[in-house]
C-alpha positions in Angstrom: 122.3 7.4 102.6 119.4 5.1 102.1 116.3 5.0 100.0 114.1 2.9 102.6 111.2 3.7 104.2 110.3 2.8 107.9 108.2 -0.5 108.2 104.8 0.9 107.6 101.9 -1.3 108.4 100.8 -3.2 105.6 97.1 -4.8 107.6 94.4 -2.2 108.9 92.8 -2.5 112.0 89.3 -3.4 110.0 90.9 -6.1 108.0 92.3 -7.7 111.5 88.9 -7.3 113.1 87.2 -8.8 110.5 89.2 -11.6 110.1 88.9 -12.0 113.6 85.1 -12.0 113.6 85.0 -14.1 110.8 87.2 -17.0 113.2 84.5 -16.3 115.9 81.7 -16.9 113.2 83.4 -20.2 112.0 84.1 -21.6 115.5 80.1 -21.8 116.2 79.8 -23.0 112.5 82.9 -25.3 111.9 83.7 -25.8 108.2 86.4 -27.1 106.9 86.9 -25.0 104.3 86.3 -22.1 106.0 89.2 -23.1 108.7 91.4 -23.6 105.6 91.2 -20.3 104.5 91.8 -19.0 108.1 94.7 -20.8 109.3 98.0 -20.7 108.3 99.8 -24.2 107.1 102.1 -23.5 110.0 99.5 -23.0 112.6 99.8 -23.4 116.5 96.8 -23.4 118.2 97.4 -23.3 122.0 94.2 -24.4 124.2 93.5 -23.4 127.4 94.4 -27.0 128.9 97.7 -27.2 127.2 96.7 -29.1 124.1 98.9 -28.0 121.3 97.4 -28.7 117.8 98.9 -28.1 114.4 96.7 -26.5 111.5 95.5 -30.4 110.6 94.7 -31.8 114.1 93.2 -28.2 115.0 90.8 -28.4 111.8 90.0 -32.1 112.5 89.2 -31.6 116.3 86.6 -28.1 115.6 84.6 -29.7 112.6 84.3 -33.4 114.3 83.2 -31.5 117.5 86.0 -32.4 120.1 85.8 -29.1 121.1 82.4 -27.2 120.2 81.1 -23.7 120.8 77.6 -23.6 121.7 77.9 -19.7 122.3 81.0 -17.0 122.0 81.5 -13.7 122.8 84.8 -11.6 122.6 85.6 -8.9 124.9 88.2 -6.2 125.4 90.1 -6.8 122.0 93.4 -4.8 121.2 95.5 -5.0 118.3 98.9 -4.3 117.7 100.2 -4.0 114.3 104.0 -4.6 112.6 103.9 -4.6 109.2 102.4 -7.8 108.0 101.6 -9.2 111.2 98.5 -8.6 113.7 98.9 -9.4 117.4 95.3 -9.5 118.6 94.2 -9.8 122.7 90.8 -10.9 123.8 88.7 -11.8 126.2 86.7 -14.9 125.5 83.0 -16.1 127.0 81.5 -19.1 125.4 79.0 -21.9 126.3 80.7 -25.4 124.9 79.2 -28.9 124.5 82.8 -30.6 123.5 82.0 -34.2 122.3 81.4 -36.7 124.8 80.9 -33.8 127.8 78.2 -32.2 129.2 77.7 -28.5 128.6 79.7 -26.2 129.8 81.0 -22.7 129.6 84.6 -21.0 129.2 86.2 -17.7 130.2 89.9 -17.3 128.8 92.2 -14.5 127.6 93.3 -15.3 123.9 96.5 -14.2 121.9 96.8 -14.9 118.2 99.0 -13.7 115.6 97.3 -12.9 112.6 100.3 -12.8 109.3 99.4 -11.4 105.6 99.8 -14.1 103.7 99.1 -14.1 99.9 96.9 -10.9 100.3 95.1 -12.3 103.5 95.3 -12.5 106.8 95.7 -16.1 108.1 96.0 -17.0 111.9 99.5 -18.3 112.4 99.3 -18.9 116.3 97.2 -18.4 118.7 97.2 -19.4 122.7 94.7 -19.5 125.3 94.5 -19.0 129.2 92.1 -19.9 131.9 90.9 -16.6 133.6 
């Protein structure tokens, strides 16, 4: 006989939704400390153009304005939770003004993987594709 209990979710959908909203807000108002609090040190951040960045390079790109959102909306968000991990899928629509470029807009499908680390949700993986 085993005394093991089934793999219960230790992350709530409400916590995940709050983390995703914090991410959306910091993307609009980039702040290094806020990114460091949200991003796991092992982050793999995949952009829709194929560029993949680490935690360090992603934060530098966002804070420097290399990638800049002037508006950002998420829709069709779904969340799957397994233990301390949440997989979030959503559609992203944003207005951009990246450094050295004309203003533009993006419409993407995004998958994010959040993991509970030391009691808080942190983004460990993100991949976007153009629609």
